[in-house]
Every structure is written in structure tokens, then in C-alpha cells.
N, C-alpha and C positions, 0 to 999 in steps of 0.2 A: 195207363191210368195212374193217377196220383191220389193217395188217400189224404183227406184233409183232417183238421183237428177234431171234428165231430164224427169221424169214421165214414164220411161220404167220399165217393170217388168222383173226381173231375177229369174231364178229357183234356189232354195236353195237345200242343201243336204236333208233336211227334206221333201221338196216337191218331190224330186226324190224318196225318200223312200215311200211316199204315192202312187206314180205311180207304183213303183215296186211291191207293195202289192196289186195292182189292185183297189185301192180306188180312185174314181173319185172325184177330187177337186170340191167343191161347189163354185158357183159364189159369194155367200155372205159368207165372213169369219169373225169370231170373233177373237179377240186377244187372244193369249195363256195366261194362267194364270200367268206363270212365265217369259217366254221369251219376251212377248209383241209382238210376230210376228203374222201374220194373215194366216198362212198356216198350214193345218193339225192339227187343234186344238184338236180334239177328240183323234186322234192317239197319238199326242205328250203328251197330258195329261195322257193317259193310260200308255204309256211307262215310263213317269216320275214317276208315282205312283209305278210302278213295280221296278224301279231302287232304289227309296228311301226305299221301303219296304225290298228289298233284302239286301241293305246296313245295315238296322237295324237288320235283322236276323243275318248277319255275325258279326256285332258288339256285339250282345247279346251272341253269341256262344263264341267269343274270350274273352269277359269279364267274363263269367261264368267259362271258362277254366282257365283263369288266377287267378281268385279268389279262385278256388279250390286248386291251386298249391301254393298260398301264405301261406297257413296254414302249409305246410311242404315242404319248398323249398329244403332242403337237400335231402329228400327222392326223390323228382322229379329229382334232379341233378343225383343221383345214378341211377335212372330209365333210364335217357338219356344215361348214360355210359353203361348200360346193353345191349343196342342195338349193341354194339361192332363195331361201324363204325369209331370211333375216339379214340385216346389215352384217358385214364381215366381222366387225369387232364383237357384236352381240352374239353372233353365231359361234365364234371361237370360244367365247366365255361359256356359252351353253355347252359346248363340247367338253370343256374341262370339268364342268359341274356334273355332267352325265356319268362320268366314270365313277366317282365315289357314290353317286346316287344308286347306280346299278349294283355296286358292291354292297351297300347297306340293304337294299331290297333282297339281294341274294342271301345274306346272313339271316335276315329276319324271316324269310320264307323257309330256310332250312331249319331254323329254330322253332318255326310255327308259333311265333309270338306276335301279338298285335296284327293278326292276319287281316282284319277288315281294312285297316288303314293302309297296310302295305299292298293289299290286292287292289284297292281303289287307285293308289298311285301307280301301280303296275299297269292297270288298264288305261290310265291316262297317258302314260308314256308310250305304250304300245299303240294307242290310237293316234298319237302324234307321229310316231314312226311310220305307221301305215298310211296316214294322210300324206306325209312328205314323199314317201316312196311312190305312191299311186300318182301323185301330181307330176312328179318328174318323169315317170313312165309315160304318162299322157302327153307330156311335152316332147317325148322322144329323146330324152337325154340319157346318155350312157355314162353314168358316174359311179364311182366305187360305192358299194353298199355300206361298208364300215361297220357292219353288224357285229363281227367278231374280230375287228382290227385288221382284217385282210383286205388290203387295197386292190388286190387282183380280182376279187369278186365284184362284179357290177350288179346294179339293181336289175331285177328281172321278175318274172311271174313267181319264181321260186321264193324270192324275198317276200312278196305279198302273201303267198300261201303260208309261209312260216310265221309271219306276224299274225295272220288270221287264226292259225292253230293255237298260238300262244295266247291270243286274246280270248279264245273260247275256253282254254284251260283255266285262265284267271277268272273268267266270269263263272265257270262251273264251280270252282273252288269257293268263290264268294257266295254263290247260292247255297252250297253245302254248309258254309260257315253260318248261314242264317237258319239252317234246319237242324243241325246237330252241334253239340259242344265238342269242338275240335281240341284235342289235348296238345300241349306243346311237346316238342321232341324230348325234353327232359322228363315230363310227366309220363310219356310213353315208355321211356327207358327205365324209370324207377317203379313202374307198376308191376303187378304180378306177372311173371313170365315175360319180363321186359325185353330180354334178348330175342325171344321168339317173336314178339310183336314187332320189334325193330326190323328183324329179318323179313317178316311178312310184308311190312310196309315198304321196305326197300325193294323187294321183288316186284311188288305191285307198281312201284315207281318206275322200275326198269321196263316193265310191260307197257305202261302208259307212254314212256318215252319212245319205245319201239313202235307203238301204234301211231304216235304223232309223226315220227319219221316216215312211216309208211304212207300216211295221209299226204305228207309233203311230196314224197316221191310219186304218188298216184296223181296228185294235182299237176305235177310237171308233165305227165304223159298226155294230159288233155289238151287238144289243140285249141287253146283259148282264142288265138288270133283269128282262126277260121270261124269259130262260133260267133265272135263279136262282129266280124265282117258280114257273115250271113244274116245276123240279127239286124245290123244297120241297113243292109240292102233290102230286107223284107220291110222294115219300117219305112224306108224311102219309097218303096213301091206302093205301100198303103197310103202314104201321105201325098203321093203325086196326084196332081189334078187330073180330072177326066177330060181328055182332049178330043173326045169323039164329037162329031158335028151334031 
């Protein structure tokens, strides 16, 4: 609740969120660490930590991906062309542009500045990667993934699951960005007990990274090919015409 100029209290979006989640607001409120507001402190603080940690994980992934491609940019450009979605010259140019783009997204996400724009661009890139990978898998092509500059890794269901997990992380962070005021990394470090808050966010980021890795590992264990084949066979049986006299 926020107090207006005439002493009246108005309901904020974050207060409505606490009611929607079934959290009964306490009579006595403390100010939020970053926003300075007096509503839903515990919930807002928790969501803020999750948003910052998720942003750091995305930034680390993009930076590692970009750094691995800088060592052999020409090979990565050829790898992008091998997906066969664009003319070779245009695809190679796109490959060269992707390397600094991923690096910029990585630094922005780690600094947690301009998160809305960077997250939207991240989602767009991940959607393109996911579409290109899924299309080539559907065509039955065994081409290098190029995700982290390793030409030995071919596209597979693991690649698809990894892109889906990253897309969900970016979408979740974008949603949290609309709900809470996410501080930049500098604001977090210079706040009261900044070192403690940085360590807490870093530990949460490590936990989220481990959880995402576990989801990718779990997704690999699922027999997707058998599931898809059984689904298609059932669909074919249902769609088959009745040949009884």
C-alpha cells in the first residue's frame, strides 16, 4: 500500500500480487530494500533475487557462447550457413554478427541494465535458434550445433531442450521485470550489506543453473522418438477410414 498526498492509501500492482497469491498483508510493513515501498517486502525481495540471478545465468551463458566462437569466427559463420535457411553469403554475415551480439547481451544481462530490451532480444534470438534447430532435425540432417563453438556436437534433442530451458528462463525474467523493480548489479553491490546480497544472488544463480542443467539431463532421458512414433501411429489409426462392409 502506498500513502498519497492526502493521507489515503492506494493499492499498488505489487500489493495486488500479494493478494492474488493468498498472502495476507501485515499491518506493520518495512520498506523494501531496493524500491523503498512498504508493501509485500518479503515477496518482492524474493522475486527480485530470482530476477537478478536469472539475468546473471543468461548473461553467463551468452558470454561463454560468444567467447567460444571468437576463437574461430569463420568456422562458426560456415556453421550458420550449414543450417540452409539463408543464402550462404547472408548466413555467413549473420554468423559474424551473432558473436558480438551474444557478447553484448551477456554483459548487459550480467550488469542487469536495460533488461527489458535485452530480454526481448534474447527471446528473439533463442526463438530463431530453436526454429532453425527443430527444422533441421525434422529434415533428418546431422549438422554441427555451433552453440558453444564446438563443431563436434551435432544438433539433437539435447539442443532443443537447452534452447527451451533458456527461453523459459528469459521469459520468466521478463515477467519478473514487469512485476518488481529489478536493481542493477551496481545498485545491488552498493546497497546496504551489498556483499551479502551479491553472494546470496550468486548462490541462487548457481542453484538455478544447476536446476536448468538437471532439466536438460532429464529431458535427454525421455524417449522422445518412441513417444512421437506412438503418437503418430495412434493419430494414423484414428484418421484411417472405416473399411468394414
